[in-house]
C-alpha positions as a printed Julia matrix, in Angstrom:
781×3 Matrix{Float64}:
 -30.57    9.15   -1.98
 -32.4     7.4     0.86
 -30.57    4.73    2.91
 -30.83    2.79    6.15
 -27.1     3.28    6.48
 -26.52    6.99    7.1
 -23.0     8.32    7.03
 -22.11   11.12    9.39
 -22.18   14.8     8.24
 -18.53   15.3     9.04
 -15.42   13.29    9.63
 -13.08   13.59   12.62
 -14.28   15.48   15.66
 -15.31   13.93   18.98
 -16.16   10.44   17.57
 -12.56   10.16   16.24
 -11.22   10.98   19.74
 -13.63    8.52   21.31
 -12.65    5.72   18.89
  -8.97    6.42   19.67
  -9.3     5.92   23.4
 -11.61    2.95   22.97
  -8.85    1.11   21.19
  -6.31    2.21   23.76
  -8.44    0.77   26.55
  -8.97   -2.43   24.65
  -5.19   -3.05   24.24
  -4.92   -3.92   27.99
  -1.86   -1.72   28.03
  -3.69    1.54   28.63
  -1.13    3.46   30.6
   1.72    2.41   28.37
  -0.1     3.22   25.22
  -1.12    6.61   26.42
   2.58    7.27   26.83
   3.24    5.76   23.39
   0.77    8.19   21.79
   2.73   11.1    23.19
   5.88    9.74   21.52
   4.38    8.91   18.04
   6.25   10.83   15.3
   8.13   12.87   17.92
  11.83   13.65   17.51
  12.83   11.39   20.45
  10.06    8.82   19.78
   9.11    6.25   17.19
   7.69    6.64   13.71
   4.01    5.73   13.39
   3.54    2.11   12.23
   0.57    3.28   10.08
   0.79    5.38    6.94
   3.71    7.17    5.28
   2.31   10.75    5.47
   4.96   13.26    6.6
   5.43   14.83    9.97
   5.54   18.51   10.85
   7.19   17.9    14.18
   5.19   20.62   15.81
   2.94   20.04   18.78
   2.46   17.35   21.33
   0.02   15.31   19.32
   1.37   13.92   16.11
  -0.98   10.92   15.69
  -4.37   10.35   14.18
  -7.18    7.91   14.9
  -5.87    5.15   12.68
  -2.27    5.67   13.91
  -3.55    5.29   17.44
  -5.34    2.08   16.51
  -2.09    0.76   14.93
  -0.15    1.57   18.08
  -2.72    0.02   20.43
  -3.15   -3.0    18.1
   0.6    -3.63   18.21
   1.17   -2.91   21.91
  -1.35   -5.28   23.54
  -1.36   -7.31   26.65
  -2.62  -10.42   24.96
  -0.14  -13.03   23.7
  -0.07  -16.08   21.36
   2.33  -18.87   22.23
   2.63  -22.61   22.66
  -0.5   -22.94   24.78
  -2.61  -21.23   22.08
  -1.24  -23.4    19.26
  -1.63  -26.54   21.27
  -5.39  -25.67   21.69
  -5.97  -24.69   18.07
  -5.1   -26.69   14.95
  -4.38  -24.97   11.67
  -7.6   -26.32   10.24
  -9.59  -24.86   13.09
  -7.86  -21.47   12.77
  -8.64  -21.27    9.02
 -12.37  -21.01   10.0
 -11.84  -17.85   12.05
 -12.1   -14.33   10.61
  -9.01  -12.21    9.96
 -10.19   -9.95   12.73
 -10.35  -12.8    15.23
  -6.84  -14.06   14.25
  -5.09  -10.8    14.85
  -7.15   -9.92   17.96
  -5.63  -12.94   19.81
  -2.49  -10.81   20.59
   1.2   -10.74   19.93
   3.19  -13.81   18.85
   5.53  -14.62   21.73
   7.82  -17.44   20.59
   9.06  -19.17   17.4
   6.76  -21.94   16.16
   7.16  -24.75   13.58
   4.3   -26.38   11.78
   3.89  -30.11   12.21
   2.05  -31.44    9.18
   1.2   -34.72   10.96
  -0.58  -33.07   13.92
  -1.74  -29.95   11.99
  -0.47  -27.84   14.95
   2.29  -25.33   15.29
   4.8   -26.41   17.92
   7.55  -24.57   19.77
  10.97  -24.5    18.11
  14.22  -22.86   19.36
  15.63  -19.9    17.5
  18.82  -21.79   16.73
  16.84  -24.72   15.27
  14.66  -22.38   13.21
  17.66  -20.77   11.59
  19.21  -24.19   10.95
  16.05  -25.35    9.23
  16.12  -22.22    6.98
  19.79  -22.65    6.24
  19.5   -26.35    5.44
  16.62  -25.76    3.09
  18.18  -22.86    1.27
  21.42  -24.8     0.76
  19.56  -27.78   -0.55
  17.93  -26.01   -3.52
  19.19  -26.34   -7.11
  18.8   -22.65   -7.87
  18.62  -19.51   -5.83
  15.69  -18.37   -7.91
  13.58  -21.06   -6.16
  13.22  -18.7    -3.15
  10.8   -15.78   -2.93
  11.85  -13.02   -0.56
   8.58  -11.09    0.17
   8.65   -7.7     2.07
   6.02   -5.69    3.76
   6.09   -1.87    3.61
   6.58   -1.62    7.36
  10.14   -3.0     7.55
  12.75   -0.45    8.47
  15.42    0.84    6.08
  17.98   -1.16    7.98
  16.0    -4.43    7.87
  15.13   -3.94    4.22
  18.7    -3.25    3.24
  20.0    -6.26    5.12
  17.24   -8.45    3.58
  17.98   -7.52   -0.04
  21.7    -7.97    0.7
  20.97  -11.47    2.0
  18.84  -12.34   -1.02
  21.23  -10.93   -3.64
  24.35  -12.53   -2.02
  22.34  -15.74   -1.99
  21.85  -15.22   -5.78
  18.39  -13.95   -6.6
  16.43  -10.78   -7.43
  13.18  -12.4    -6.34
  11.9    -9.55   -4.15
   8.14   -9.41   -4.49
   6.78   -6.71   -2.16
   3.66   -4.87   -1.25
   4.48   -2.14   -3.72
   3.72   -4.55   -6.52
   0.08   -4.56   -5.33
  -0.45   -0.87   -4.66
   1.79    1.98   -6.03
   3.84    0.06   -8.64
   2.09    1.95  -11.41
   3.16    5.21   -9.77
   6.8     4.3    -9.92
   6.63    3.0   -13.48
   4.76    6.06  -14.68
   6.97    8.59  -12.88
  10.26    7.01  -13.81
   9.31    6.99  -17.47
   7.96   10.55  -17.38
  10.27   12.49  -15.05
  13.15   10.08  -14.33
  12.37    9.33  -10.64
   9.7     7.12   -9.13
   8.93    9.4    -6.17
   6.8    12.38   -5.53
   8.34   15.75   -6.25
   6.86   17.78   -3.32
   7.58   18.13    0.4
   5.05   18.7     3.16
   5.68   22.44    3.25
   4.63   22.72   -0.4
   1.0    22.24    0.63
   1.11   25.61    2.44
   2.08   27.33   -0.8
  -0.3    25.46   -3.16
  -3.17   27.51   -4.59
  -4.91   24.32   -5.68
  -4.6    20.75   -4.59
  -6.1    17.99   -6.78
  -6.95   14.7    -4.95
  -7.43   11.76   -7.3
  -8.68    8.29   -6.32
  -7.98    8.63   -2.69
  -9.79    8.53    0.72
  -7.39   10.11    3.21
 -10.01   10.33    5.98
  -9.68    6.55    6.38
  -6.33    5.72    4.79
  -4.12    8.74    5.61
  -5.99   10.69    8.35
  -2.97   12.93    9.13
  -3.27   14.19    5.54
  -6.66   15.64    6.54
  -5.03   18.24    8.8
  -2.87   19.29    5.83
  -5.89   19.61    3.58
  -7.93   21.39    6.25
  -5.14   23.94    6.74
  -4.91   24.49    2.95
  -8.71   24.92    2.68
  -8.8    27.43    5.57
  -5.99   29.38    3.9
  -8.05   29.73    0.75
  -6.57   26.91   -1.27
  -8.93   25.17   -3.65
  -9.19   21.43   -3.26
 -10.65   19.56   -6.19
 -11.48   15.96   -5.51
 -11.93   13.16   -8.06
 -13.33   10.14   -6.22
 -15.67    7.43   -7.3
 -17.43    7.55   -3.92
 -18.63   10.51   -1.92
 -16.41   10.23    1.14
 -17.38   12.36    4.12
 -13.85   13.36    5.13
 -13.29   15.0     1.7
 -16.56   16.93    2.15
 -16.29   18.14    5.75
 -13.62   17.48    8.31
 -13.48   18.47   12.01
  -9.94   18.37   13.47
  -9.85   16.65   16.79
  -7.13   19.14   17.66
  -9.5    22.04   17.28
 -11.57   22.57   20.4
 -14.43   24.24   18.47
 -14.6    21.52   15.85
 -14.17   18.83   18.51
 -17.03   19.85   20.75
 -19.51   21.58   18.34
 -21.09   20.76   14.94
 -18.53   23.06   13.31
 -16.33   21.58   10.59
 -14.15   22.75    7.63
 -15.37   22.33    4.15
 -12.55   20.47    2.38
 -13.39   20.18   -1.33
 -14.04   23.27   -3.37
 -15.19   20.87   -6.11
 -16.01   17.2    -5.74
 -16.43   15.11   -8.84
 -17.35   11.44   -8.99
 -15.94    9.89  -12.18
 -16.58    6.29  -13.2
 -14.12    3.76  -12.13
 -11.1     3.97  -14.46
 -12.37    7.3   -15.88
  -9.68    9.51  -14.36
  -7.53    9.39  -17.44
 -10.44   10.61  -19.56
 -11.18   13.37  -17.01
  -7.53   14.58  -16.99
  -7.49   14.37  -20.77
 -10.64   16.58  -20.9
  -8.91   19.1   -18.64
  -5.91   19.21  -20.95
  -8.2    19.55  -24.0
  -9.97   22.54  -22.5
  -6.65   24.21  -21.69
  -5.05   23.52  -25.07
  -8.08   24.5   -27.12
  -9.68   27.22  -25.0
  -7.0    28.53  -22.66
  -3.72   28.45  -24.62
  -2.44   31.35  -22.68
  -2.28   29.12  -19.63
   0.15   26.78  -21.33
   3.74   27.22  -20.09
   5.44   27.16  -23.48
   8.79   28.15  -22.0
   8.87   25.2   -19.61
   7.74   22.85  -22.39
  10.41   23.98  -24.69
  13.17   23.89  -22.18
  12.26   20.79  -20.2
  10.1    18.41  -22.17
   9.83   16.16  -25.21
   6.89   14.91  -27.35
   4.54   17.8   -26.68
   3.49   18.05  -30.3
   2.55   14.33  -30.31
   0.64   14.83  -27.05
  -1.13   17.89  -28.34
  -2.2    16.0   -31.5
  -3.55   13.16  -29.35
  -5.54   15.57  -27.11
  -7.09   17.55  -29.95
  -8.12   14.34  -31.66
  -9.88   12.96  -28.55
 -13.61   13.73  -28.77
 -15.61   15.27  -25.98
 -18.1    12.49  -26.47
 -15.54    9.87  -25.63
 -14.21   11.92  -22.73
 -17.67   12.27  -21.23
 -18.71    8.68  -21.86
 -15.46    7.23  -20.33
 -15.09    9.65  -17.43
 -18.73    9.61  -16.54
 -18.44   13.4   -16.02
 -20.02   16.17  -18.1
 -17.99   18.54  -20.09
 -19.09   21.42  -17.81
 -17.77   19.58  -14.75
 -14.42   18.85  -16.41
 -14.09   22.48  -17.44
 -14.75   23.56  -13.89
 -11.75   21.48  -12.74
  -9.62   22.64  -15.65
 -10.34   26.26  -14.85
  -9.12   25.81  -11.26
  -6.02   24.0   -12.48
  -5.14   26.55  -15.2
  -5.93   29.65  -13.06
  -3.81   28.52  -10.18
  -0.17   29.56  -10.0
   0.8    26.54   -8.0
  -0.88   23.14   -8.1
  -0.16   19.82   -6.39
  -1.79   16.56   -7.54
  -2.15   13.67   -5.13
  -3.3    10.19   -5.79
  -3.47    6.69   -4.26
  -4.88    3.24   -5.27
  -7.92    4.73   -6.93
  -5.56    5.46   -9.81
  -3.01    2.64   -9.49
  -5.04   -0.54   -9.5
  -6.46   -0.46  -13.06
  -5.36   -2.08  -16.26
  -4.36    1.29  -17.72
  -2.96    2.78  -14.48
   0.39    3.75  -15.85
  -1.32    5.82  -18.6
  -3.74    7.27  -16.05
  -0.88    8.6   -13.95
   1.07    9.73  -16.98
  -2.05   11.81  -17.95
  -1.88   13.6   -14.6
   1.82   14.25  -15.23
   0.97   15.56  -18.67
  -1.26   18.21  -17.04
   1.54   19.38  -14.81
   4.07   19.52  -17.65
   1.51   21.36  -19.77
   1.2    24.17  -17.25
   4.7    24.04  -15.82
   3.43   22.8   -12.44
   6.49   20.98  -11.26
   9.85   22.07   -9.81
   8.63   25.1    -7.97
   7.41   25.77   -4.44
   3.79   24.75   -3.93
   3.61   22.64   -7.12
   4.23   19.08   -8.11
   3.29   15.45   -7.97
   2.46   13.46   -4.84
   1.67    9.74   -4.91
   0.47    9.16   -1.33
   2.09    5.99   -0.12
   0.44    3.43    2.19
   2.61    1.54    4.59
   4.93    3.69    6.7
   8.16    2.67    4.97
   7.05    1.27    1.63
   8.95    4.09   -0.16
  12.06    3.45    1.99
  12.03   -0.3     1.12
  12.36    0.6    -2.55
  15.18    3.05   -1.83
  16.97    0.31    0.05
  16.81   -2.1    -2.92
  13.64   -4.06   -2.35
  13.01   -4.2    -6.05
  12.73   -7.21   -8.36
  14.04   -5.02  -11.19
  17.01   -3.26   -9.65
  18.73   -0.58  -11.65
  22.13   -1.34  -13.13
  23.6     1.49  -11.13
  22.34    0.12   -7.93
  23.72   -3.33   -8.53
  27.08   -1.87   -9.75
  27.5     0.1    -6.54
  26.85   -2.99   -4.38
  29.28   -5.07   -6.57
  32.02   -2.56   -6.28
  31.72   -2.27   -2.52
  31.44   -5.95   -1.88
  33.99   -6.99   -4.54
  31.73   -9.59   -6.01
  29.27  -10.1    -8.87
  25.54  -10.08   -8.14
  22.5   -11.26  -10.18
  21.24   -8.64  -12.7
  18.36  -10.39  -14.34
  14.93   -9.35  -13.28
  13.35  -11.36  -10.46
   9.71  -12.08   -9.57
   7.13   -9.48   -8.58
   4.15  -10.64   -6.4
   2.1   -12.08   -9.32
   5.1   -13.82  -10.79
   6.15  -15.15   -7.37
   2.7   -16.57   -6.71
   2.65  -18.23  -10.18
   6.06  -19.67   -9.56
   4.95  -21.1    -6.23
   1.72  -22.36   -7.71
   3.61  -24.28  -10.38
   6.12  -25.48   -7.81
   8.92  -23.73   -9.7
   9.67  -21.88   -6.48
  10.15  -23.94   -3.31
  10.55  -21.46   -0.49
   8.61  -18.36    0.63
  10.11  -16.02    3.22
   7.93  -13.02    4.25
   9.42  -10.1     6.1
   6.24   -8.86    7.67
   2.91   -8.39    5.96
   0.05  -10.69    5.22
   0.48  -11.9     1.67
  -2.44  -14.33    1.85
  -4.91  -11.49    2.63
  -3.28   -8.88    0.43
  -2.86  -10.82   -2.84
  -5.57  -11.29   -5.45
  -7.34  -14.49   -6.62
  -7.54  -15.89   -3.11
  -7.9   -19.55   -4.06
  -4.91  -19.34   -6.31
  -2.87  -17.41   -3.75
  -3.7   -19.91   -0.93
  -2.7   -22.84   -3.09
   0.52  -21.17   -4.18
   1.53  -20.51   -0.57
   0.57  -24.07    0.47
   2.82  -25.42   -2.27
   5.93  -23.92   -0.56
   8.13  -26.6     0.83
   9.17  -24.04    3.49
   6.98  -21.07    4.41
   8.72  -18.59    6.75
   6.64  -15.69    8.31
   8.4   -12.97   10.25
   5.47  -11.35   12.1
   4.19   -9.56   15.19
   0.66  -11.1    15.14
  -1.11  -14.19   13.9
  -2.62  -13.73   10.45
  -4.02  -15.62    7.41
  -0.58  -16.23    5.88
   0.42  -18.45    8.84
  -2.31  -20.83    7.87
  -1.57  -21.41    4.21
   0.76  -24.33    4.94
   1.02  -27.98    3.88
   4.72  -28.87    4.4
   7.27  -27.15    6.59
   6.54  -23.66    8.03
   7.96  -21.34   10.65
   6.45  -18.46   12.5
   9.22  -16.06   13.7
   7.92  -13.38   16.2
   9.58  -10.0    15.84
   9.59   -6.7    17.69
   7.06   -4.01   16.82
   7.84   -0.32   16.0
   6.91    0.71   19.61
   9.26   -1.71   21.35
  12.75   -1.3    22.88
  15.35   -2.78   20.56
  18.47   -3.49   22.6
  21.43   -5.2    21.01
  24.99   -5.83   22.17
  26.04   -2.24   21.44
  23.03   -0.74   23.2
  19.59    0.61   22.45
  19.11    0.77   18.67
  17.48    3.26   16.32
  15.96    2.33   12.94
  15.0     4.69   10.15
  12.1     5.05    7.78
  11.42    7.24    4.65
   8.09    8.95    4.45
   6.18    9.83    1.26
   8.09   13.11    1.0
  11.47   11.47    0.83
  12.22   12.55    4.42
  14.31   10.02    6.46
  13.42    9.86   10.12
  14.99    8.02   13.12
  12.71    5.88   15.25
  13.29    4.51   18.73
  10.88    2.21   20.5
  10.77    2.3    24.27
   8.12   -0.2    25.35
   9.34   -3.47   26.83
   9.02   -6.22   24.22
   5.93   -8.45   24.23
   8.19  -11.45   24.9
  11.85  -12.13   25.68
  11.71  -14.42   22.64
  10.71  -11.66   20.24
  13.74  -10.64   18.13
  14.14   -7.5    15.91
  13.65   -8.0    12.18
  17.28   -7.11   11.74
  18.32   -9.75   14.21
  16.27  -12.36   12.42
  17.52  -11.46    8.92
  21.16  -11.34   10.13
  20.93  -14.76   11.75
  19.17  -16.32    8.72
  22.07  -15.07    6.53
  24.76  -16.04    8.99
  23.27  -19.6     9.28
  22.8   -19.91    5.5
  26.25  -18.75    4.45
  28.08  -20.58    7.23
  26.11  -23.83    6.95
  28.16  -27.03    7.01
  26.1   -28.41    4.15
  26.42  -25.33    1.93
  26.33  -26.19   -1.75
  27.91  -22.93   -2.83
  24.99  -22.1    -5.01
  26.68  -19.05   -6.55
  29.9   -17.09   -6.69
  28.76  -14.52   -4.19
  29.18  -16.91   -1.15
  32.73  -15.72   -0.57
  31.58  -12.13   -0.29
  28.67  -13.25    1.91
  31.06  -15.01    4.27
  33.27  -11.94    4.49
  30.35   -9.99    5.92
  30.08  -10.16    9.69
  26.3   -10.53    9.81
  26.21  -10.87   13.5
  28.16   -7.69   14.03
  25.62   -5.88   11.76
  22.9    -7.25   14.02
  24.72   -6.01   17.16
  25.08   -2.41   15.92
  22.69   -0.97   13.4
  25.1     1.93   12.73
  27.2    -0.47   10.77
  24.32   -1.21    8.45
  23.76    2.5     8.01
  27.43    2.81    7.03
  26.93    0.11    4.44
  23.88    2.09    3.14
  25.94    5.24    3.02
  28.6     3.45    0.99
  26.29    1.96   -1.58
  23.2     4.23   -2.02
  23.25    7.91   -3.1
  21.86   10.53   -0.78
  22.89    8.92    2.51
  26.16   10.8     3.22
  26.93   11.12    6.93
  23.8     8.83    7.5
  24.49    8.1    11.2
  25.06   11.83   11.92
  22.13   13.21   10.01
  19.55   10.98   11.64
  20.26   12.9    14.88
  18.64   15.98   13.26
  15.28   16.68   14.94
  13.24   16.37   11.78
  15.44   13.92    9.98
  16.81   14.79    6.54
  15.62   15.2     2.96
  16.92   12.82    0.31
  16.19   15.33   -2.42
  14.34   14.79   -5.72
  15.96   15.23   -9.12
  12.64   16.17  -10.86
  11.91   18.82   -8.23
  15.18   20.39   -9.26
  14.23   20.15  -12.96
  16.76   17.43  -13.57
  15.31   14.73  -15.7
  17.0    11.34  -15.45
  15.32    9.99  -18.54
  16.93    8.63  -21.68
  16.95   12.05  -23.39
  17.33   14.1   -20.18
  13.89   15.65  -20.66
  10.49   15.18  -19.1
   8.3    13.08  -21.31
   4.81   13.87  -22.45
   2.72   10.72  -22.96
   0.6    10.88  -26.13
  -1.32    7.63  -25.57
  -4.83    7.38  -26.65
  -7.7     6.73  -24.24
  -8.29    3.02  -23.79
 -11.19    1.55  -25.82
 -12.84    0.33  -22.61
 -12.01    0.7   -18.89
 -13.46   -2.77  -18.16
 -10.4    -4.96  -17.98
 -10.72   -8.62  -18.86
 -14.38   -8.32  -19.91
 -13.9   -10.48  -22.94
 -16.07  -11.89  -25.65
 -16.27  -15.26  -23.87
 -18.16  -13.72  -20.94
 -21.02  -15.98  -21.84
 -19.03  -18.93  -20.59
 -18.87  -17.52  -17.03
 -22.26  -15.89  -16.72
 -25.75  -16.95  -17.49
 -27.88  -15.06  -20.06
 -29.85  -13.4   -17.21
 -26.62  -12.24  -15.56
 -25.33  -10.69  -18.76
 -28.05   -8.09  -18.69
 -26.04   -5.98  -16.23
 -22.22   -6.02  -15.91
 -20.92   -3.83  -13.08
 -17.47   -2.58  -12.33
 -16.48   -3.33   -8.72
 -13.7    -1.74   -6.69
 -12.37   -3.19   -3.47
 -11.59   -0.73   -0.64
 -10.89   -0.48    3.07
 -13.3     0.19    5.82
 -12.6     2.88    8.44
 -11.76    0.17   11.05
  -9.09   -1.22    8.85
  -5.55   -0.5     7.75
  -4.4    -2.55    4.71
  -5.08   -6.16    5.77
  -5.4    -5.42    9.42
  -9.04   -5.2    10.55
  -9.45   -3.36   13.85
 -13.18   -3.81   14.07
 -16.43   -4.48   12.1
 -17.65   -0.92   11.79
 -17.1     1.73    9.04
 -18.2     4.85   10.85
 -17.63    7.12    7.89
 -19.98    5.12    5.6
 -22.56    4.37    8.21
 -21.8     0.65    8.46
 -22.01   -1.13   11.8
 -21.07   -4.7    12.79
 -20.47   -6.15    9.35
 -18.02   -6.28    6.39
 -19.85   -8.3     3.7
 -21.6    -5.27    2.29
 -21.95   -4.07   -1.35
 -22.25   -0.33   -1.99
 -24.51    0.29   -4.96
 -26.34    3.2    -6.65
 -29.95    2.94   -5.61
 -31.21    3.19   -9.14
 -29.07    0.17  -10.14
 -30.36   -1.81   -7.25
 -34.0    -1.0    -8.01
 -33.43   -1.95  -11.64
 -32.24   -5.41  -10.43
 -35.19   -5.6    -7.95
 -32.77   -5.52   -5.0
 -33.83   -3.96   -1.68
 -31.44   -2.43    0.77
 -29.9    -5.03    3.1
 -30.89   -7.78    0.68
 -28.18  -10.44    0.3
 -26.53  -10.9    -3.1
 -23.82  -12.99   -4.66
 -21.06  -11.41   -6.77
 -19.37  -13.26   -9.64
 -16.45  -11.8   -11.63
 -16.07  -12.15  -15.4
 -12.7   -13.18  -16.66
 -11.31  -14.76  -19.83
 -10.06  -17.99  -18.24
 -13.42  -19.8   -17.6
 -12.62  -20.05  -13.89
 -15.63  -19.31  -11.61
 -14.8   -16.64   -9.06
 -17.64  -15.85   -6.72
 -18.36  -14.49   -3.28
 -21.73  -14.92   -1.59
 -23.93  -13.29    0.94
 -23.17   -9.59    0.58
 -25.69   -7.09    1.93
 -26.81   -4.27   -0.45
 -26.13   -0.72    0.77
 -27.44    2.21   -1.22
 -24.66    4.77   -1.66
 -23.61    7.83   -3.57
 -21.67    6.2    -6.42
 -22.0     6.41  -10.25
 -24.33    4.08  -11.88
 -22.67    0.85  -13.15
 -20.12    1.03  -10.33
 -20.15   -0.86   -7.08
 -17.72   -1.14   -4.19
 -16.99   -3.67   -1.4
 -14.26   -4.32    1.12
 -11.17   -6.41    0.77
  -9.87   -8.97    1.52
 -13.44  -10.21    1.22
 -13.55   -9.49   -2.46
  -9.92  -10.54   -3.34
 -11.28  -13.94   -4.59
 -12.89  -12.06   -7.55
  -9.62  -10.61   -8.92
  -8.01  -12.94  -11.42
  -4.29  -13.55  -10.97
  -3.96  -12.73  -14.67
  -5.8    -9.35  -14.48
  -2.94   -6.83  -13.97
  -1.99   -3.4   -15.04
  -0.14   -2.89  -18.31
   3.5    -2.21  -17.46
   2.97   -2.44  -13.7
   1.69   -5.99  -12.99
  -0.49   -4.5   -10.3
  -3.7    -6.48   -9.67
  -6.74   -4.63  -11.05
  -8.48   -4.44   -7.75
 -10.29   -1.12   -8.69
 -11.81   -2.45  -11.91
 -13.29   -5.91  -11.57
 -16.2    -6.66  -13.99
 -18.87   -8.62  -12.17
 -22.48   -9.72  -12.23
 -24.82   -9.56   -9.3
 -27.6   -12.06   -8.39
 -29.9   -12.43   -5.41
 -28.45  -14.67   -2.81
 -29.99  -17.73   -1.18
 -27.45  -17.54    1.61
 -28.73  -16.79    5.06
 -27.37  -13.96    7.15
 -24.36  -14.99    9.21
 -23.75  -12.83   12.28
 -20.22  -11.9    13.05
 -19.3   -12.52   16.63
 -17.89   -9.51   18.27
 -14.7   -10.15   20.32
């Protein structure tokens, strides 16, 4: 396929090393950040603020290109304080790009929004906490507060935050998991009794086959590439299911290999690379199971099924009654291609399946992931070395946040343990997830939004709806390291509270503090920052949460909203702030798996929390792993309803495409490091639309031509983005892709996964029309 935008022939290598040091130089803290990179993921260092991939703790270099970007982005010489905010009104700042906002540097002092002047103005820490306490004590119900959490908050901060919220009286804990891996947790808990992956990093060395579904680790989890490269070089077969052809999953050159760094040499990663249609992974996995059940019955592990599972007969019936025609049509793959993958799966003694948002952000995501689990149960590929399930988490501690209780639907066992230890009653009814929280704010049912990290405005779907919801908050509190879009969605009262970054020295009254995080393999690591804080006025997240709680529960105007205030007052919040070991003692007392917490974090590689399913213990209702006999969906196009005619003209109805949003290589989640996407051949722009060339030609669209994209939903609301440049790309016909947050406006707040409430950001039905918008150049900073 010809294209003006040529992607490289391999990922990694010297360009990766070059990009790493370019970002270090741009940080204006070059010497310090070079030292920081030598301490990333080291035993005596700090945990990478990027992804949640595990550490092997071997070698001097435990960072990747994007991890280095994250470190340099956080530890910068540039600062944002009172002078900056005096110069820029909120209205002026809203006109800037997300890239420009974060590039201004670290937040250096607490600020309060003045609605009259439209500027943020300095506020003392004591006054900021008093404002929060006064507002929280003025509300008629604790459920009028939304406690949002990013996946980068430490275990200690997350635990203290949920303790604050629950003692205040609510389970409203929307978090970033609601928008990414929620379907993984729902699917795994229902199937195997635990919402975490069953493998550890060492299992990849013993896997004969590794299946990678809906994932682009070269950009999103670069350290995983070294694991895949090692497996491929040892003879392991990697089978990739990805809607786009991503160069890192084709050929990867490790920057730590001198030969691959300095020569054209690279390691071939995928033994087989298949490009299913968006949402077609369930059909692909169903086809693999169909081939094994009907043509390779000797590969079925009947002993495992009989001893450890339920509903196999129902599942077998569902599989055999699924036609190959439907499987091929829905997956976009041929029967021969699916059989190739099934042969690798069934012939391998040990198989690991990995996945990320390519599987989790669809209407039927829970069933898609359950179908992958079905395959593993079918062949007994769980609970043994080198085999199992591996949802690859995004943010560095998103899994740990859930372990600590950041969950709007806490288990009864979790709440009971807290109640027993605190000698109080706590709320048990389900709280709000992200979508429900935004709807509650939009309808003004909720009055206060407190965000522990993250950038909710840029991460959430349906941008106009999200912005209005956040602006409706009577008090918007953002605990952040850098300026971002969420600070600008304000109408009434708002606070920006600057916190320490992962790289920075955290010194409290009892001395230098450690925090902990949990990686995607359930390993808990200690992390100690050593860089001097960006400002004397930056407090740790734990300090901020503790002082919010202390001010709220000891406020002179407290209305005693609930019966937990007595227990909250008994807690010495400031003592917990002064010594994080006391928080870890609370965690040990109330959460399973953390025995001797303070002692075990001194171990060089941390400690393993364990996994019940990996031990063939199934914490389900019948104590067995559950096959899921669900039928394939009738259509993978979510929300493409019969009233599409009301939102698209007759000409536009001729071609409905399915759009997925994704990251560029110069991006991690909502943080945009630059305007290039080296691995896809894009330079200096982000408003691009990746299309199959034949689709573009059929619409009379030339490469680089500008188009408008309008989504089709069943609510008659026009959602449209304009001025996107067409890029020919290796992607199945009928499917297109573009970056987020630029395409978030197209995702309806009501378009969510069944059972997960995850926005369907990987299956957005849209129409495309030629644009009249002129090219707008993006100013490089």
